[in-house]
C-alpha positions as CSV (number, residue, x, y, z in Angstrom):
1,M,-50.5,35.1,-6.9
2,S,-52.8,32.8,-4.3
3,G,-54.7,32.1,-7.4
4,E,-51.9,30.6,-9.4
5,T,-51.3,28.6,-6.0
6,T,-54.5,27.0,-5.8
7,N,-54.5,26.3,-9.9
8,L,-51.6,24.6,-9.2
9,L,-52.6,22.3,-6.0
10,D,-55.3,21.4,-7.9
11,L,-53.6,20.5,-11.0
12,L,-51.5,18.4,-8.9
13,K,-54.1,16.6,-6.7
14,L,-55.4,15.6,-10.0
15,L,-52.4,14.3,-11.4
16,V,-51.0,12.4,-7.9
17,A,-53.9,10.2,-7.5
18,P,-53.8,8.5,-10.6
19,G,-50.0,8.5,-10.7
20,F,-50.1,6.8,-7.7
21,G,-52.8,4.3,-9.1
22,F,-50.9,3.8,-11.9
23,L,-47.2,3.0,-9.9
24,G,-49.6,0.6,-7.9
25,V,-50.5,-1.5,-11.4
26,Y,-47.0,-1.3,-12.5
27,I,-45.7,-2.6,-9.3
28,G,-48.3,-5.5,-9.3
29,L,-47.7,-6.1,-12.6
30,Q,-44.2,-6.7,-12.4
31,Y,-44.3,-8.8,-9.0
32,G,-46.9,-11.1,-10.9
33,L,-44.6,-11.4,-13.8
34,K,-41.9,-12.2,-11.3
35,Q,-44.1,-15.2,-9.8
36,L,-44.7,-16.9,-13.0
37,R,-41.5,-16.5,-14.0
38,E,-40.2,-17.7,-10.7
39,Q,-43.4,-20.8,-11.1
40,K,-42.3,-21.7,-15.0
41,R,-38.8,-22.3,-13.9
42,L,-39.6,-24.3,-10.4
43,D,-41.8,-26.6,-13.0
44,F,-39.0,-27.2,-15.5
45,I,-36.4,-28.3,-12.3
46,E,-39.4,-30.7,-10.7
47,R,-40.5,-32.0,-14.5
48,Q,-36.6,-32.7,-14.7
49,I,-36.4,-34.2,-11.4
50,R,-39.6,-36.4,-11.8
51,E,-38.5,-37.5,-15.0
52,F,-35.1,-38.5,-14.7
53,Y,-35.1,-39.7,-11.0
54,S,-38.2,-41.4,-11.6
55,P,-37.1,-44.5,-13.5
56,L,-33.9,-44.7,-11.4
57,L,-36.1,-45.6,-8.5
58,G,-37.5,-47.9,-10.0
59,Y,-34.3,-49.6,-11.2
60,Q,-33.4,-49.3,-7.5
61,R,-36.3,-50.7,-6.1
62,A,-36.4,-53.9,-8.6
63,I,-32.4,-54.4,-7.8
64,L,-32.8,-54.6,-4.2
65,G,-36.1,-56.9,-4.3
66,V,-33.6,-59.2,-6.4
67,C,-31.0,-58.6,-3.7
68,R,-33.7,-59.7,-1.1
69,T,-35.2,-62.9,-3.0
70,L,-30.8,-63.9,-3.0
71,A,-30.4,-63.2,0.2
72,A,-33.5,-65.5,1.7
73,E,-32.8,-68.4,-1.0
74,Y,-29.0,-68.7,-0.2
75,G,-28.9,-67.2,3.4
76,I,-26.4,-64.6,2.3
77,M,-25.1,-62.0,5.2
78,V,-24.7,-58.5,4.9
79,G,-22.4,-56.8,7.4
80,N,-23.6,-58.4,10.5
81,K,-27.6,-58.6,9.5
82,S,-29.3,-60.3,6.4
83,L,-31.1,-58.4,4.1
84,P,-34.5,-57.4,4.9
């Protein structure tokens, strides 16, 4: 009986260490893939924002420039102060 137990323990030792190694690799792979998917999603959102809002910011600056020019030329007051 003791010999069978020793053989079983030896077999268990041989299977447990590689099993935990493969488990670690699997968990690391899943974590890496999750990070990759999240980064791709954030890159897509950033690109959408950059491509949509950058032109709007340019339009806003152009409009404010025209408003400031007109305000300075005609002395227009906005509220209780002039446009900068």
